C-alpha positions in Angstrom: 34.6 16.3 89.5 34.3 19.7 88.0 37.9 20.4 88.8 39.1 17.3 87.0 36.9 17.7 83.8 36.3 21.4 83.1 34.0 22.6 80.4 36.6 23.0 77.7 37.9 19.5 78.4 34.4 18.1 78.1 33.9 19.9 74.8 37.1 18.6 73.4 36.2 15.0 74.4 32.8 15.3 72.8 34.2 16.7 69.6 36.7 13.9 69.4 34.0 11.3 69.9 31.8 12.9 67.2 34.8 13.1 64.8 35.6 9.4 65.5 32.0 8.4 64.7 31.5 10.6 61.6 34.8 10.1 59.8 34.3 6.3 59.1 30.8 7.0 58.0 31.9 9.8 55.6 34.7 7.7 54.1 32.7 4.4 54.0 29.8 5.9 52.1 31.7 6.5 48.8 33.4 3.1 49.1 30.1 1.4 49.5 28.6 3.3 46.6 31.6 2.3 44.4 31.1 -1.4 45.2 27.4 -1.4 44.5 26.3 -1.9 40.8 24.9 1.1 39.0 21.2 1.6 39.4 19.3 1.6 36.1 16.8 4.2 35.5 13.2 3.0 34.9 12.4 2.5 31.3 10.1 5.1 29.8 7.1 2.8 29.3 4.8 5.4 28.0 7.3 6.5 25.3 8.0 2.9 24.3 4.3 2.1 24.1 3.7 5.2 22.0 6.6 4.2 19.7 5.1 0.7 19.2 1.7 2.1 18.4 3.2 4.6 15.8 5.2 1.8 14.3 2.2 -0.5 14.1 0.1 2.2 12.5 2.8 3.0 9.9 3.2 -0.7 9.1 -0.6 -1.1 8.6 -0.8 2.0 6.5 2.1 0.8 4.3 0.5 -2.6 3.8 -2.8 -1.0 3.0 -1.2 1.2 0.4 0.6 -1.8 -1.2 -2.6 -3.7 -1.3 -4.4 -0.8 -3.0 -1.6 -0.5 -5.5 -1.6 -4.2 -6.2 -5.4 -4.1 -7.0 -4.9 -1.2 -9.4 -5.5 -2.0 -13.0 -2.4 -1.4 -15.1 -3.2 0.6 -18.3 -1.6 -0.4 -21.6 -0.2 3.2 -21.9 1.9 2.6 -18.7 3.4 -0.6 -20.1 4.1 1.2 -23.4 5.9 4.0 -21.6 8.0 1.4 -19.8 8.8 -0.3 -23.0 9.9 3.0 -24.6 12.2 3.7 -21.7 13.8 0.2 -22.0 14.2 0.6 -25.8 16.0 4.0 -25.3 18.3 2.4 -22.7 19.1 -0.4 -25.1 19.9 2.0 -27.9 22.3 3.8 -25.6 24.4 0.7 -25.4 23.2 -1.1 -22.2 22.1 -4.7 -22.0 18.6 -5.9 -21.5 19.5 -7.1 -18.0 21.0 -3.8 -17.0 18.0 -1.9 -18.4 15.5 -4.0 -16.5 17.5 -3.6 -13.3 18.1 0.1 -13.5 14.9 1.5 -15.0 11.8 1.6 -12.8 8.4 2.3 -14.3 6.8 5.6 -13.4 3.4 4.0 -12.9 3.1 2.9 -9.2 1.2 -0.3 -9.9 3.6 -1.3 -12.6 6.6 -0.4 -10.5 5.2 -2.6 -7.7 4.5 -5.5 -10.0 7.9 -5.3 -11.7 9.8 -5.1 -8.3 10.1 -8.9 -8.3 11.8 -8.9 -11.7 14.5 -6.4 -10.5 15.0 -8.4 -7.3 15.3 -11.7 -9.2 17.9 -10.1 -11.6 19.8 -8.8 -8.6 20.0 -12.3 -7.2 21.6 -13.5 -10.5 18.6 -14.9 -12.4 18.5 -14.8 -16.1 16.1 -12.5 -17.9 13.8 -15.2 -19.4 13.3 -16.7 -15.9 12.9 -13.4 -14.0 10.1 -12.1 -16.2 7.9 -15.2 -16.1 5.8 -13.9 -13.2 5.6 -10.3 -14.4 2.0 -10.6 -15.6 0.8 -12.2 -12.3 0.0 -10.3 -9.1 1.8 -12.3 -6.3 -0.3 -10.5 -3.6 -3.7 -11.7 -4.9 -5.4 -15.0 -4.5 -6.1 -16.2 -7.1 -3.5 -14.4 -9.1 -5.0 -12.0 -11.6 -3.6 -11.9 -15.1 -2.9 -8.7 -17.0 -2.9 -9.2 -20.8 -0.6 -6.1 -21.3 2.0 -7.4 -18.9 1.6 -10.9 -20.3 2.5 -9.6 -23.8 5.4 -7.6 -22.4 6.7 -10.6 -20.4 6.5 -12.8 -23.6 8.5 -10.2 -25.6 11.1 -9.7 -22.8 11.5 -13.5 -22.2 12.0 -14.1 -26.0 14.5 -11.3 -26.3 16.4 -12.5 -23.3 16.6 -16.1 -24.4 17.0 -15.8 -28.1 18.7 -12.4 -28.3 18.5 -10.1 -31.4 17.4 -6.5 -31.6 15.4 -6.2 -28.5 14.9 -2.4 -28.9 12.9 -2.9 -32.1 10.7 -5.6 -30.5 10.0 -3.2 -27.6 9.2 -0.4 -30.0 6.7 -2.6 -31.8 5.2 -3.7 -28.5 4.8 -0.1 -27.4 3.0 0.7 -30.6 0.6 -2.2 -30.2 -0.2 -1.2 -26.6 -0.9 2.3 -27.7 -3.3 1.0 -30.4 -5.0 -0.9 -27.5 -5.3 2.4 -25.6 -6.7 4.2 -28.6 -9.3 1.4 -29.2 -10.4 1.5 -25.6 -10.9 5.3 -25.7 -12.8 5.0 -29.0 -15.1 2.3 -27.5 -15.6 4.5 -24.4 -16.6 7.5 -26.5 -19.1 5.5 -28.6 -20.7 3.9 -25.5 -21.0 7.2 -23.6 -24.6 7.7 -24.7 -25.5 4.1 -23.7 -23.9 4.7 -20.3 -25.9 7.9 -19.9 -29.1 6.1 -20.8 -28.3 3.4 -18.3 -27.9 5.9 -15.5 -31.1 7.6 -16.4 -33.1 4.4 -16.5 -31.6 3.4 -13.2 -32.0 6.5 -11.1 -35.1 8.1 -12.5 -37.5 5.3 -11.1 -35.8 5.7 -7.7 -36.3 9.4 -7.7 -39.9 9.1 -8.9 -40.6 6.6 -6.1 -39.2 8.9 -3.5 -41.2 11.8 -4.8 -44.5 9.8 -4.8 -43.8 8.6 -1.2 -43.4 12.2 -0.1 -46.3 13.7 -2.1 -49.0 11.0 -2.3 -50.7 9.5 0.7 -52.1 6.6 -1.3 -48.6 5.5 -2.1 -47.6 5.7 1.5 -50.7 3.6 2.4 -49.7 1.0 -0.1 -46.1 0.9 1.2 -47.4 0.4 4.7 -48.7 -3.0 3.7 -46.6 -6.2 3.1 -47.8 -6.5 -0.5 -46.6 -2.9 -1.4 -43.2 -3.5 0.3 -42.8 -6.8 -1.6 -43.7 -5.0 -4.9 -41.1 -2.3 -4.2 -38.4 -4.8 -3.4 -39.1 -6.8 -6.6 -38.9 -3.5 -8.6 -35.6 -2.6 -6.9 -34.2 -6.0 -7.6 -35.2 -5.8 -11.3 -33.8 -2.3 -11.5 -30.5 -3.5 -10.1 -30.3 -6.5 -12.5 -31.0 -4.1 -15.4 -28.3 -1.7 -14.3 -25.8 -4.6 -14.1 -26.8 -6.0 -17.5 -26.4 -2.6 -19.2 -23.1 -2.0 -17.5 -21.8 -5.4 -18.8 -22.9 -4.4 -22.3 -21.4 -0.9 -22.5 -18.2 -1.5 -20.5 -15.2 -1.5 -22.8 -12.9 -4.5 -22.1 -9.3 -3.5 -22.5 
């Protein structure tokens, strides 16, 4: 047996068998991988979740900012400044439609309120139709009316439907709104003493009550009884009603 199959012969036979077994496996593995569909990497769930959270927070912050801007009271001076810009654009040779579309007010609340007008004009609406809802806040329920924007909307609607020198009308409107601003500032200056008296009459009794509670044991004994607590609550309620009434009297309505 050893004479027929020597050691070199056995080694060559074993090498041939191994090569015959390994070669199909080596060549078949790339072919099998080529036939299989590509394996998708797992989605980064943590990154996607973080992106959704950031997007949601940004959306909520934007809506909160828009809601705060919508609730902001528009001063007559801001409307007058917008009317001056429109009048300058009209004197430069542009039309009222182009001026309303291209000029955005510098006041954030007025820019937010007039955005619907620019969008309506961009969709092809006429000026008299686009400025109808200028004085109403579409985000509030019920819609709050602004007398300054109502006056501006009436002037713009009339100028858009009838025509004529719109720049002169806007100049007179800006002057009337500045007179409203001056009147409001004058009323505020004349009522400053009354506001100071209202603050004094409101907060001095509260400070005196706190001082007596700290310094006087008899006051603490009275407050420990239901009758004393009821008297203090009645006094606080009357104090709050007096503060509200004085505020209604001295507040200047624009």
